[in-house]
C-alpha positions as CSV (number, residue, x, y, z in Angstrom):
1,M,3.9,-17.7,25.9
2,R,0.5,-17.0,27.6
3,A,-3.1,-18.1,26.8
4,S,-4.8,-14.8,27.6
5,S,-4.6,-12.3,26.6
6,L,-4.2,-3.9,10.4
7,V,-4.2,9.6,-2.2
8,A,-3.2,8.8,-5.0
9,I,0.4,9.2,-5.8
10,V,1.9,11.0,-8.8
11,G,4.9,9.2,-10.4
12,A,7.2,7.6,-7.9
13,L,6.9,10.1,-5.1
14,A,5.5,8.9,-1.7
15,V,2.8,11.0,-0.1
16,T,3.0,11.3,3.6
17,V,-0.3,10.7,5.3
18,S,-1.0,12.5,8.5
19,V,-1.9,10.0,11.1
20,P,-3.3,11.5,14.4
21,L,-1.5,10.5,17.5
22,A,-3.2,7.5,19.0
23,G,-5.9,8.3,21.5
24,Q,-5.2,12.0,21.3
25,T,-8.4,14.2,21.1
26,R,-6.7,17.3,22.8
27,R,-3.1,18.0,23.8
28,Y,-2.3,15.7,26.8
29,S,-0.1,16.8,29.6
30,P,1.9,13.7,30.6
31,P,3.2,13.1,34.0
32,R,6.8,14.1,34.6
33,T,9.9,12.4,36.0
34,P,12.0,14.3,38.6
35,D,14.3,15.7,35.8
36,G,11.2,17.0,33.8
37,K,10.9,14.5,31.1
38,P,7.5,12.8,30.1
39,D,7.2,9.6,32.3
40,L,7.0,6.6,29.8
41,T,7.5,3.9,32.6
42,G,5.0,1.0,32.8
43,T,4.0,-2.3,31.3
44,F,2.4,-2.2,27.8
45,T,1.0,-4.3,25.1
46,F,1.0,-3.6,21.4
47,A,-1.3,-6.5,20.3
48,T,-3.7,-5.6,17.5
49,I,-5.3,-7.3,14.5
50,T,-4.3,-4.5,12.2
51,P,-1.7,-6.0,9.9
52,L,1.6,-4.3,9.2
53,Q,0.8,-4.3,5.4
54,R,-2.5,-3.6,3.8
55,P,-4.2,-6.8,2.5
56,D,-4.8,-7.0,-1.2
57,A,-8.6,-7.1,-0.6
58,L,-8.4,-3.7,1.0
59,K,-5.9,-2.1,-1.5
60,D,-8.1,1.0,-2.0
61,K,-9.2,1.3,1.6
62,E,-6.8,3.3,3.8
63,V,-9.4,3.7,6.6
64,L,-12.3,1.4,7.2
65,T,-15.8,2.5,8.1
66,P,-17.1,1.3,11.5
67,E,-19.2,-1.4,9.8
68,E,-16.3,-2.5,7.6
69,A,-14.0,-2.6,10.7
70,T,-16.5,-4.8,12.6
71,Q,-16.7,-7.1,9.6
72,F,-13.0,-7.2,9.1
73,E,-12.3,-8.1,12.8
74,K,-14.9,-10.9,12.7
75,T,-13.5,-12.4,9.4
76,E,-9.9,-12.0,10.4
77,N,-10.4,-13.5,13.9
78,D,-12.0,-16.5,12.2
79,R,-9.4,-16.9,9.6
80,L,-6.6,-16.9,12.2
81,N,-8.3,-19.2,14.7
82,R,-6.4,-22.5,14.5
83,D,-9.4,-24.3,16.1
84,L,-11.5,-23.6,13.0
85,Y,-9.6,-25.2,10.2
86,D,-8.7,-28.8,9.2
87,P,-5.2,-29.5,10.4
88,E,-4.7,-31.9,7.5
89,K,-5.3,-29.1,5.0
90,G,-4.0,-26.2,7.0
91,M,-4.9,-22.6,6.4
92,P,-2.2,-21.2,3.9
93,S,-3.6,-17.7,3.9
94,A,-2.9,-17.5,7.7
95,G,0.5,-19.1,7.4
96,Y,-0.6,-22.5,8.8
97,P,0.6,-25.3,6.5
98,G,-1.1,-28.7,6.4
99,R,0.4,-31.9,7.8
100,A,2.0,-32.9,4.4
101,Q,3.9,-29.5,4.4
102,G,5.1,-29.9,8.0
103,G,2.3,-28.2,9.9
104,V,2.7,-28.1,13.7
105,L,-0.6,-29.8,14.6
106,S,-0.3,-29.6,18.3
107,Y,-0.5,-25.8,18.4
108,N,-4.2,-25.0,18.8
109,D,-5.5,-21.5,19.3
110,F,-5.1,-21.9,23.2
111,W,-1.5,-20.9,22.8
112,Y,-2.1,-17.6,20.8
113,E,-2.3,-14.2,22.2
114,R,-2.8,-12.0,19.1
115,G,-4.8,-8.8,19.1
116,D,-8.4,-9.2,18.1
117,K,-9.2,-5.4,17.5
118,L,-8.1,-2.9,14.9
119,T,-6.3,0.2,16.0
120,E,-8.7,2.9,17.2
121,D,-8.3,4.9,13.9
122,R,-9.5,1.8,11.9
123,R,-6.6,2.0,9.4
124,S,-6.2,-1.1,7.2
125,S,-2.5,-1.2,7.8
126,L,0.1,-0.1,10.4
127,I,2.1,1.3,7.5
128,Y,0.7,4.8,6.9
129,D,2.9,6.7,4.5
130,Q,2.8,4.4,1.4
131,P,-0.1,4.9,-1.0
132,D,-0.7,1.1,-1.1
133,G,0.1,0.6,2.7
134,R,2.8,-2.0,1.9
135,I,6.6,-2.3,2.3
136,P,8.4,-0.8,-0.8
137,F,10.6,-3.8,-1.5
138,S,13.3,-3.3,-4.3
139,A,13.3,-5.7,-7.1
140,E,16.7,-7.2,-5.8
141,T,15.0,-7.7,-2.4
142,R,12.1,-9.6,-3.9
143,Q,14.5,-11.8,-5.9
144,R,16.4,-12.5,-2.8
145,Q,13.3,-13.4,-0.9
146,V,12.1,-15.7,-3.6
147,A,15.5,-17.5,-3.7
148,R,15.5,-17.9,0.1
149,A,12.0,-19.3,0.1
150,Q,13.0,-21.8,-2.6
151,R,15.9,-23.1,-0.6
152,T,13.9,-23.1,2.6
153,N,11.0,-25.0,0.9
154,A,13.4,-27.5,-0.6
155,G,14.9,-28.2,2.8
156,I,18.3,-26.8,1.8
157,F,20.3,-25.7,4.9
158,D,24.0,-25.8,4.6
159,D,24.7,-24.5,8.2
160,P,23.0,-22.7,11.1
161,E,23.4,-19.3,9.5
162,D,21.1,-20.3,6.6
163,L,18.3,-20.0,9.2
164,S,16.8,-16.6,10.1
165,L,17.6,-14.9,13.3
166,V,14.0,-15.7,14.4
167,D,14.3,-19.4,13.6
168,R,17.6,-19.4,15.6
169,C,15.9,-17.7,18.6
170,I,18.3,-14.7,18.5
171,L,15.4,-12.1,17.7
172,G,11.8,-12.2,18.4
173,F,9.5,-11.9,15.4
174,N,7.7,-8.9,17.0
175,S,10.2,-7.3,19.4
176,G,12.4,-5.5,16.9
177,P,13.6,-2.9,16.8
178,P,11.1,-2.0,15.4
179,M,8.3,-3.5,17.3
180,N,5.3,-5.0,15.4
181,S,2.3,-6.9,16.7
182,G,2.5,-10.7,16.3
183,T,0.8,-13.8,17.4
184,Y,1.9,-13.7,21.0
185,N,4.2,-12.0,23.5
186,N,3.2,-8.5,22.3
187,N,4.2,-7.0,25.8
188,L,7.0,-4.8,27.0
189,D,8.3,-3.0,30.1
190,I,9.7,0.6,29.8
191,V,12.1,1.7,32.6
192,Q,13.3,5.4,32.6
193,T,16.2,7.1,34.3
194,P,17.8,10.6,33.7
195,K,20.4,9.1,31.4
196,Y,18.9,5.9,30.0
197,V,15.6,4.4,28.9
198,V,15.3,0.5,28.9
199,I,12.8,-1.2,26.7
200,H,12.4,-4.8,27.8
201,N,10.4,-6.9,25.5
202,E,8.8,-10.1,26.5
203,M,9.6,-11.9,23.2
204,V,13.0,-13.6,23.5
205,H,13.3,-11.4,26.7
206,D,15.4,-8.7,25.0
207,A,16.3,-5.6,27.0
208,R,17.6,-2.6,25.0
209,I,19.5,-0.2,27.2
210,I,19.2,3.1,25.4
211,P,21.4,6.1,26.5
212,T,19.7,9.5,26.4
213,D,22.7,11.6,27.5
214,G,23.9,12.7,24.1
215,R,26.6,10.2,23.5
216,P,27.3,9.0,19.9
217,H,26.6,5.6,18.5
218,G,29.0,2.8,19.2
219,T,30.8,1.0,16.3
220,I,30.3,-2.7,17.3
221,P,27.5,-4.3,15.3
222,R,24.8,-6.0,17.5
223,W,21.9,-8.3,16.7
224,T,19.4,-5.7,17.9
225,G,21.6,-2.8,16.6
226,D,23.0,0.1,18.4
227,S,20.4,2.4,19.8
228,V,20.8,6.0,21.2
229,G,18.0,8.3,22.2
230,H,17.2,12.0,22.6
231,W,14.1,14.0,23.5
232,E,12.3,16.3,21.0
233,G,9.9,18.2,23.2
234,D,7.7,15.5,24.8
235,T,8.8,12.7,22.3
236,L,11.5,10.2,22.9
237,V,13.3,9.6,19.7
238,V,15.4,6.5,19.4
239,E,17.8,5.8,16.4
240,T,19.1,2.3,15.9
241,I,21.8,1.4,13.3
242,N,24.8,-1.1,13.3
243,F,22.8,-4.2,12.9
244,R,24.9,-7.5,12.6
245,R,22.5,-9.0,10.1
246,E,18.8,-8.5,9.1
247,T,16.2,-7.2,11.6
248,S,12.9,-9.0,12.2
249,L,11.4,-7.0,9.3
250,Q,10.9,-8.7,5.9
251,G,13.7,-8.0,3.4
252,S,15.8,-5.9,5.8
253,T,19.7,-6.1,5.9
254,A,22.4,-5.0,8.2
255,N,22.2,-1.6,6.6
256,T,18.7,-0.9,8.2
257,K,18.2,2.3,10.1
258,V,15.3,2.5,12.5
259,V,14.0,5.8,14.0
260,E,11.4,5.2,16.7
261,R,9.3,7.8,18.3
262,F,7.5,7.4,21.7
263,T,4.9,10.0,22.8
264,R,2.7,9.7,25.8
265,V,-0.8,10.8,24.6
266,G,-3.0,9.6,27.4
267,P,-2.9,8.1,31.0
268,D,-2.6,4.7,29.6
269,T,-1.4,5.1,25.9
270,I,1.9,5.8,24.2
271,D,1.9,6.6,20.5
272,Y,4.5,4.4,19.0
273,R,5.7,5.0,15.4
274,Y,8.8,4.3,13.4
275,T,10.5,5.1,10.1
276,I,12.7,2.6,8.2
277,T,15.6,3.4,5.9
278,D,17.5,0.8,4.0
279,P,18.6,1.6,0.4
280,T,19.7,-1.9,-0.1
281,A,16.3,-3.4,0.7
282,Y,13.7,-0.9,0.0
283,T,13.1,1.8,-2.7
284,R,12.3,4.5,-0.2
285,P,11.8,5.1,3.5
286,W,8.6,4.0,5.0
287,S,6.7,4.4,8.4
288,A,4.3,2.6,10.6
289,A,2.4,3.5,13.8
290,M,0.5,1.7,16.5
291,P,-0.4,2.3,20.2
292,L,1.3,1.0,23.2
293,R,-1.5,0.3,25.7
294,R,-0.9,0.0,29.5
295,I,-1.7,-3.4,31.1
296,D,-1.8,-4.5,34.7
297,E,0.2,-7.6,34.2
298,R,3.8,-8.8,34.6
299,L,5.9,-10.0,31.8
300,F,6.5,-13.8,31.5
301,E,10.1,-15.0,31.0
302,Y,10.3,-16.2,27.4
303,A,11.8,-19.5,26.5
304,C,12.5,-20.2,22.9
305,H,12.7,-24.0,23.0
306,E,13.5,-24.3,19.3
307,A,17.0,-23.3,20.0
308,N,17.4,-26.5,22.1
309,Y,16.6,-29.0,19.4
310,G,14.7,-27.4,16.4
311,M,17.9,-26.2,14.6
312,E,19.7,-29.5,15.1
313,D,16.8,-31.4,13.6
314,V,16.5,-29.0,10.7
315,L,20.1,-29.5,9.8
316,R,19.8,-33.3,10.3
317,G,16.9,-33.3,8.0
318,A,18.8,-31.4,5.4
319,R,21.8,-33.9,5.5
320,Y,19.3,-36.8,5.2
321,R,17.6,-35.2,2.2
322,E,21.0,-34.8,0.6
323,K,21.8,-38.5,0.9
324,N,18.2,-39.4,-0.1
325,P,17.0,-36.8,-2.5
326,P,13.2,-36.9,-3.4
327,A,12.3,-38.6,-6.6
328,K,11.7,-36.2,-9.6
């Protein structure tokens, strides 16, 4: 990681909100590859302080005014800054537990590289097609999440597969598919040839090799799913199915389908948006959008050290707790 560098509805019907393509004030004519396709190649960041889901405090605010956006950025940057809270008490609202709850006190804000600005359109969430700007979890999914949290908080881990794919360093928490801004390593390379597009994410150093020559999906489940792409005009559309287990999205399952759309809308900007479908996890499809912004930096090789000793210690702690249960 590096130290450098967020309508009412009638009944249950979802209303699609029109979100302008990022950075597009008039139709942009992108540079072309030798085979005539828009050139998406480059190194980009998707860091932003705009959250995936709309905060409860902004439940009636789809788009912030300039003044509200400035205040939100200041408040949110302060809330997430690990150097501004008492490590003994933690900052639960930012996901930082205190010492008694196992907080990692050695991680100060030096190690973080989250975005510090809202997206240019000042939306209060990356999700744009749900009235409340939030993931439409099914009741069964919410129950499953509560049960999992109860086991995790109680230190119950029967085997390695009880841990999430992120905890096991198999998937990055932001690299997807789909991609979502996180606390660090929000960077990627795009490499393009006539028959393939490669999306190389810095987080966990994943490289998705996506054929665009019309071939069908494969049948072998993969951790990051099976991706195939095609062009719709100047937009690259990538469909991913056949996940082995959940994705990095909350509540998702192996039945998740991700449809991503990449549109070059300026010299340094790609509009990135995706739609999620998973009837076993969500009550309806939902979509999010954020810009990919070109950067003049190289990716760092990502090393997920927790895979070397963290999982072993989690399981050792679970066995110790079984032999020495806490007093009731």
